[in-house]
C-alpha positions in Angstrom: 45.0 -7.8 18.6 46.1 -5.2 15.9 46.6 -6.7 12.4 50.0 -4.9 12.0 52.6 -5.9 14.8 53.3 -2.9 17.0 56.8 -1.4 16.8 57.2 -1.4 20.6 56.0 -3.8 23.3 56.3 -3.8 27.0 55.8 -6.0 30.0 55.3 -4.9 33.7 55.6 -7.2 36.6 53.9 -6.0 39.8 55.8 -8.2 42.2 55.5 -8.4 46.0 58.9 -6.8 46.4 59.8 -4.9 43.2 57.9 -3.6 40.3 59.7 -4.2 36.9 59.1 -2.9 33.5 60.9 -3.8 30.2 60.3 -2.1 26.9 61.4 -3.8 23.7 61.7 -2.8 20.0 60.5 -5.4 17.6 62.9 -6.1 14.8 61.4 -8.7 12.4 59.6 -10.3 15.4 62.6 -10.4 17.6 62.4 -8.3 20.8 65.4 -6.0 21.5 65.4 -4.5 25.0 65.7 -0.7 24.8 64.5 0.3 28.3 64.3 -1.3 31.9 62.9 0.2 35.0 62.8 -1.2 38.4 61.5 0.2 41.7 61.5 -1.5 45.1 57.9 -1.0 46.2 57.8 -3.9 48.8 54.1 -4.4 48.2 54.0 -7.5 50.4 55.0 -5.4 53.5 51.7 -3.5 53.2 49.4 -6.5 53.9 47.9 -6.5 57.4 46.8 -9.6 59.4 43.5 -9.5 57.5 45.3 -9.4 54.1 44.2 -5.7 53.5 46.7 -3.7 51.5 47.3 -0.5 53.5 46.9 3.0 52.0 50.5 4.0 52.5 51.8 1.1 50.4 49.1 1.6 47.8 50.2 5.2 47.4 53.9 4.2 47.1 52.9 1.7 44.4 50.7 4.1 42.6 53.4 6.7 42.5 55.7 4.2 40.9 53.1 3.2 38.3 52.5 6.9 37.4 56.2 7.0 36.4 55.9 3.7 34.6 52.8 5.0 32.9 54.6 8.0 31.5 56.6 5.6 29.4 53.9 3.2 28.1 50.6 5.1 28.6 50.3 5.8 24.8 51.3 2.4 23.7 48.5 0.8 21.5 46.1 -1.8 22.9 47.5 -5.3 22.9 51.2 -4.2 22.9 51.5 -4.2 26.8 51.2 -7.1 29.2 50.9 -6.2 33.0 50.6 -8.8 35.6 50.2 -8.9 39.4 51.5 -11.8 41.5 51.4 -13.1 45.0 50.4 -10.0 47.0 47.8 -8.9 44.6 46.4 -12.5 44.5 46.3 -12.4 48.3 45.0 -8.8 49.1 41.2 -8.7 49.7 41.1 -5.2 48.4 43.2 -5.7 45.3 40.2 -5.0 43.0 39.9 -1.4 44.3 43.7 -1.0 43.9 43.7 -2.3 40.4 41.2 0.3 39.3 43.6 3.0 40.4 46.6 1.2 39.0 45.1 0.7 35.6 44.2 4.4 35.5 47.9 5.2 36.1 49.1 2.8 33.4 46.2 3.2 30.9 46.5 -0.6 30.3 44.7 -3.5 31.9 46.3 -5.5 34.7 45.9 -9.2 35.1 46.4 -11.2 38.2 48.1 -14.5 37.5 48.1 -17.8 39.5 51.4 -19.0 41.0 51.5 -21.8 38.5 51.1 -19.4 35.6 53.8 -17.3 37.2 56.0 -20.3 37.2 55.3 -21.0 33.5 56.1 -17.4 32.5 59.3 -17.4 34.6 60.5 -20.6 32.9 59.7 -19.0 29.6 61.8 -15.9 30.4 64.7 -17.9 31.7 64.8 -20.4 28.8 64.7 -17.5 26.3 67.8 -15.9 28.0 69.8 -19.1 27.8 71.3 -21.0 24.9 69.1 -23.9 23.9 70.1 -27.4 25.0 68.5 -30.6 25.9 69.4 -30.5 29.6 66.7 -30.8 32.2 66.7 -27.6 34.2 65.6 -26.8 37.7 64.6 -23.1 37.7 64.0 -21.3 40.9 62.7 -17.8 41.4 62.4 -16.2 44.9 59.9 -13.4 44.8 58.7 -11.1 47.5 55.6 -13.2 48.4 56.1 -16.5 46.7 58.9 -18.8 45.4 58.5 -20.8 42.2 60.2 -24.1 41.2 60.1 -25.4 37.6 61.7 -28.4 35.9 61.8 -28.2 32.1 63.8 -28.7 29.0 64.3 -26.3 26.1 61.3 -23.9 26.2 58.9 -26.5 27.8 58.2 -26.6 31.5 57.3 -30.1 32.7 56.8 -29.6 36.5 55.7 -26.3 38.1 55.0 -25.4 41.7 54.5 -22.0 43.5 55.0 -21.9 47.2 53.6 -19.2 49.5 56.9 -17.9 50.9 59.1 -15.0 49.6 61.9 -12.8 50.8 59.5 -10.1 52.0 57.2 -12.4 53.9 59.9 -14.6 55.4 61.9 -11.5 56.5 58.7 -10.0 58.0 58.0 -13.2 59.9 61.5 -14.1 61.3 63.7 -11.0 61.0 61.4 -8.1 62.2 63.0 -4.7 62.2 66.2 -6.1 60.7 67.0 -8.2 63.8 69.0 -11.3 63.1 69.9 -14.3 65.3 71.0 -17.9 64.8 67.7 -19.2 66.2 65.6 -16.9 64.0 67.6 -18.0 60.9 67.2 -21.7 61.8 63.4 -21.2 62.3 63.2 -19.4 59.0 65.0 -22.2 57.2 62.9 -24.9 58.9 59.7 -22.9 57.8 60.9 -22.9 54.2 61.8 -26.6 54.4 58.4 -27.4 55.6 56.8 -25.5 52.8 59.0 -27.4 50.3 58.6 -30.8 51.9 55.5 -32.0 50.0 57.3 -31.3 46.7 60.8 -32.5 47.8 60.8 -35.8 45.8 59.5 -34.1 42.6 62.3 -31.5 42.5 65.2 -33.6 43.9 68.6 -33.6 42.2 68.1 -36.8 40.4 65.3 -35.3 38.3 67.4 -32.5 36.6 70.8 -31.8 35.1 71.5 -28.1 36.1 70.1 -25.6 38.5 69.3 -22.0 37.4 68.2 -19.1 39.6 66.1 -16.1 38.5 65.1 -12.9 40.3 66.8 -10.1 42.2 67.2 -12.1 45.4 69.3 -14.8 43.7 71.3 -12.3 41.7 72.0 -10.4 44.9 73.2 -13.5 46.7 75.5 -14.5 43.7 76.9 -11.0 43.6 77.7 -11.1 47.3 79.4 -14.5 47.1 81.5 -13.4 44.2 82.6 -10.2 45.8 83.6 -12.1 49.0 85.5 -14.7 46.9 83.2 -17.3 48.5 82.2 -18.6 45.1 83.5 -18.0 41.6 80.8 -20.0 39.8 77.4 -18.6 40.6 76.0 -19.9 43.9 77.8 -22.9 45.4 76.9 -24.9 48.5 80.1 -24.0 50.3 79.8 -20.3 49.4 76.2 -20.4 50.7 77.3 -22.0 54.0 79.9 -19.2 54.4 77.2 -16.5 53.8 74.9 -18.1 56.3 77.7 -18.2 59.0 78.4 -14.6 58.3 74.7 -13.7 58.6 74.0 -15.5 61.9 77.1 -13.9 63.5 75.4 -10.5 63.1 72.6 -9.1 65.3 71.1 -6.7 62.8 71.1 -6.3 59.0 73.1 -3.0 59.5 76.0 -5.1 60.7 76.2 -7.3 57.6 78.8 -5.1 56.0 78.1 -6.1 52.4 78.9 -3.0 50.3 78.1 -4.9 47.1 74.5 -5.4 48.2 71.9 -2.8 47.1 70.8 -1.0 50.3 67.2 -1.3 49.1 67.4 -5.1 49.2 69.1 -5.2 52.6 65.8 -5.5 54.7 64.6 -8.6 52.8 68.0 -10.2 52.2 67.9 -12.6 55.2 64.6 -14.0 54.2 65.9 -14.7 50.6 69.1 -16.4 52.0 66.9 -18.6 54.3 64.7 -19.8 51.4 67.7 -20.5 49.2 69.5 -22.3 52.0 66.4 -24.5 52.7 66.2 -25.3 49.0 69.8 -26.3 48.6 69.5 -28.6 51.7 66.2 -30.1 50.7 66.8 -30.7 47.0 70.5 -31.6 47.1 71.7 -28.6 45.1 75.5 -28.1 45.0 75.7 -25.3 42.5 73.3 -22.8 40.8 73.9 -20.4 38.0 71.9 -17.2 37.7 70.1 -16.3 34.6 69.2 -12.8 33.2 65.7 -13.7 32.2 62.7 -13.7 34.5 59.0 -13.1 34.6 59.0 -9.9 32.6 61.0 -11.5 29.7 58.5 -14.4 29.8 55.7 -11.9 29.5 57.3 -10.5 26.4 57.6 -13.9 24.9 54.0 -14.7 25.7 52.8 -11.4 24.3 54.8 -12.1 21.0 52.9 -15.4 20.8 49.6 -13.5 20.9 50.7 -10.9 18.4 52.0 -13.5 15.9 49.1 -15.9 16.2 50.3 -18.4 18.7 48.2 -17.7 21.8 49.1 -20.2 24.6 45.5 -19.9 25.7 44.1 -21.5 22.6 46.5 -24.5 23.0 45.3 -24.8 26.6 41.7 -24.8 25.6 42.3 -27.6 23.2 44.1 -29.6 25.9 41.1 -29.2 28.3 38.7 -30.2 25.5 40.7 -33.4 24.9 41.0 -34.1 28.6 37.2 -33.8 29.2 36.3 -35.5 25.9 34.1 -32.6 24.7 32.3 -32.9 21.4 34.5 -31.1 19.0 32.1 -31.4 16.0 29.3 -29.8 18.0 31.7 -27.0 19.1 32.6 -26.4 15.4 29.0 -26.0 14.4 28.3 -23.5 17.2 31.5 -21.5 16.3 30.4 -21.2 12.7 27.1 -19.8 13.7 28.7 -17.5 16.2 30.8 -16.1 13.3 27.6 -15.5 11.3 25.8 -13.7 14.2 28.8 -11.5 15.0 29.4 -10.6 11.3 25.8 -9.3 11.0 25.8 -7.5 14.4 29.3 -5.9 13.8 27.6 -3.2 11.6 25.9 -1.6 14.5 27.5 -3.1 17.7 31.3 -2.3 18.2 31.8 -5.3 20.6 30.7 -7.6 17.8 33.8 -6.7 15.8 36.2 -7.0 18.7 38.6 -9.9 18.1 38.8 -10.5 21.9 35.1 -11.0 22.0 35.2 -13.5 19.2 38.1 -15.3 20.9 36.3 -15.7 24.2 33.1 -16.8 22.5 34.9 -19.4 20.5 36.7 -20.7 23.7 33.3 -20.8 25.5 31.9 -22.9 22.5 34.8 -25.3 22.9 34.5 -25.6 26.6 30.8 -25.2 27.5 30.1 -28.9 27.7 33.2 -30.2 29.5 31.1 -30.5 32.6 29.3 -33.5 31.0 32.4 -35.5 32.1 31.3 -34.9 35.7 27.5 -35.0 35.5 24.8 -34.3 32.9 22.6 -32.5 35.3 23.6 -28.8 35.7 26.6 -29.5 33.5 27.0 -25.9 32.6 27.8 -25.2 36.3 30.3 -28.0 36.4 32.0 -26.6 33.2 32.1 -23.1 34.7 33.6 -24.4 38.0 36.4 -26.3 36.2 37.3 -23.2 34.1 37.3 -20.8 37.0 39.4 -23.0 39.3 41.8 -25.0 37.0 45.4 -24.0 36.4 45.0 -22.9 32.7 48.3 -21.9 31.1 48.2 -18.5 29.5 45.0 -17.4 31.3 44.9 -14.8 34.0 42.5 -15.0 36.9 40.3 -12.3 35.2 40.4 -14.3 31.9 39.2 -17.5 33.7 36.4 -15.6 35.6 35.2 -14.0 32.4 35.2 -17.4 30.5 33.6 -19.2 33.4 30.8 -16.5 33.6 30.0 -16.8 29.9 29.8 -20.5 30.2 27.7 -20.6 33.4 25.2 -18.2 31.8 24.9 -20.0 28.5 21.7 -22.0 29.3 18.6 -21.9 31.5 18.3 -18.9 33.9 19.9 -15.8 32.6 21.0 -13.5 35.4 22.4 -10.0 34.4 23.7 -9.7 38.0 26.4 -12.3 37.1 28.3 -9.7 35.0 28.3 -6.8 37.5 31.7 -7.8 39.1 33.5 -8.2 35.8 36.1 -5.6 35.0 35.3 -3.0 32.3 34.5 -3.3 29.5 33.5 -7.0 30.0 30.8 -6.0 32.5 29.1 -4.3 29.5 30.1 -6.7 26.7 29.7 -10.1 28.4 25.8 -10.1 28.6 25.7 -9.7 24.9 28.3 -12.3 24.3 26.2 -14.8 26.4 23.0 -13.8 24.4 24.8 -14.7 21.2 26.2 -18.0 22.6 22.7 -19.0 24.0 21.2 -18.5 20.5 23.9 -20.4 18.7 23.5 -23.3 21.2 19.7 -23.3 20.8 19.9 -23.4 17.1 22.1 -26.4 17.2 20.4 -28.3 20.0 19.6 -31.2 17.7 23.4 -31.6 17.1 22.8 -32.4 13.4 25.5 -31.5 10.8 22.7 -30.1 8.6 23.4 -26.5 7.6 21.2 -23.8 9.1 19.3 -21.7 6.5 20.3 -18.1 5.9 18.8 -16.0 8.7 19.1 -12.4 10.0 19.6 -11.0 13.5 19.1 -7.5 14.8 19.9 -6.5 18.4 19.0 -3.1 20.0 19.7 -2.8 23.7 17.2 -5.4 25.1 15.5 -6.5 22.0 16.7 -9.4 19.8 15.0 -10.2 16.5 15.7 -13.3 14.4 14.3 -13.7 10.9 14.3 -17.1 9.1 13.2 -18.0 5.6 9.4 -18.2 5.1 7.9 -21.4 6.6 11.3 -22.6 7.9 10.2 -22.6 11.6 7.0 -24.5 10.7 9.2 -27.2 9.3 11.5 -27.2 12.4 9.0 -27.5 15.2 11.6 -28.5 17.8 13.8 -25.4 17.1 10.6 -23.3 17.3 9.8 -24.8 20.6 13.4 -24.2 21.9 13.3 -20.6 20.8 10.0 -20.1 22.7 11.6 -21.6 25.8 14.6 -19.3 25.3 12.4 -16.3 25.0 10.9 -17.1 28.3 14.3 -17.3 30.0 15.4 -14.0 28.5 12.1 -12.3 29.4 12.7 -12.9 33.1 16.0 -11.1 32.6 14.5 -8.1 30.9 15.3 -9.1 27.3 12.8 -9.6 24.5 13.4 -12.3 21.9 11.1 -12.5 18.9 11.4 -14.5 15.7 9.6 -15.0 12.5 
């Protein structure tokens, strides 16, 4: 992250229905929105029965991103956050699409889990509202998923993401815009079934006020107000009137809702069905609609990273505590990592990259959490936890990178592990692992005793360590550990020597 905060920051949300971009000016650390762009791409409609994103939809999405890219392409590294949500989580060919999308935007795109999406939505909503101590239920209907969060202030307490959205529900039950009472009832029941396992957790008695976010809920509120069916956001009676109006029509073109954006019309019935099911299941009588949503949450999360409060670091410490990892040992390793990187930074550009140091430090903190499962193959257990857990602040790519570093930190070293990582990590990660392996080996005895001053040089596949005269002779276990490490690295095409 740059030392001086950027003047402008931006967030892009590649949703399953719409793509959104927000650009903010930073005034003493406070974001002021200066530009908003939104395009209805309907990404979810391009998924076939095998979850392959079709070429036509990809081209429509890329054309939109080219336009977005014109606005943010030249923003400095670390000033833009771009995330993909449900459809890009689901699409089997999303990796190929992301390569083209990142080229259009000139910034990396991160896929986030549904739970991380929920956290960011709540962050955006809470930022847009006045602070109070009320427990809030926040709901966001996206194109492919719907998020439910209970929180207070800026802290989410319960988070869920359900695999249903206005695009997917409309596609399943209202094909080609056809509407019927039977289809609407089926859609509502489908949504109720999805919500059923979480019904008790989010029921009315667990929160004080209900707040909606997203275009679907804003559109519904706008329709209710225009029809005088509600004068206070979305109410249960107003929603009932909208449902009755909906099921009396046979096609979306008969809805006659001039206040509804024509682009939203094809997915409107699906959004209404999800909301109606939610009101019924959770006992909601009234819901206000907030301005903030995922992109505002992304801006807040980005500001945390810029001003030295990275949610990911807090998450790492929570995981360390949960799995009772040895913090003193991690501190020793991190100190040695700093020494190694400082020496290598003179000739290796990656060694001076703050992101590289950050991921190495996180790996040092987390590499032994697998001990809580089993000592045998603990590094594989650690890696599995990191790749599959819901880690606040981390994207899917972040977790895969961190998991890969941890998995490769001991025993067999396989360069093939890094081939699938996105650039530049496919090139950087092998060297990060080499450095971590050395730091771990040098502290295998787990003593607090300081290491002597030593030097490291690294040129492509050759690593050379130089210790003070006779030090290795006085540390026979470390010498033996280094010999074993040299054998592991030799099988992977690296040469480690030391004197």
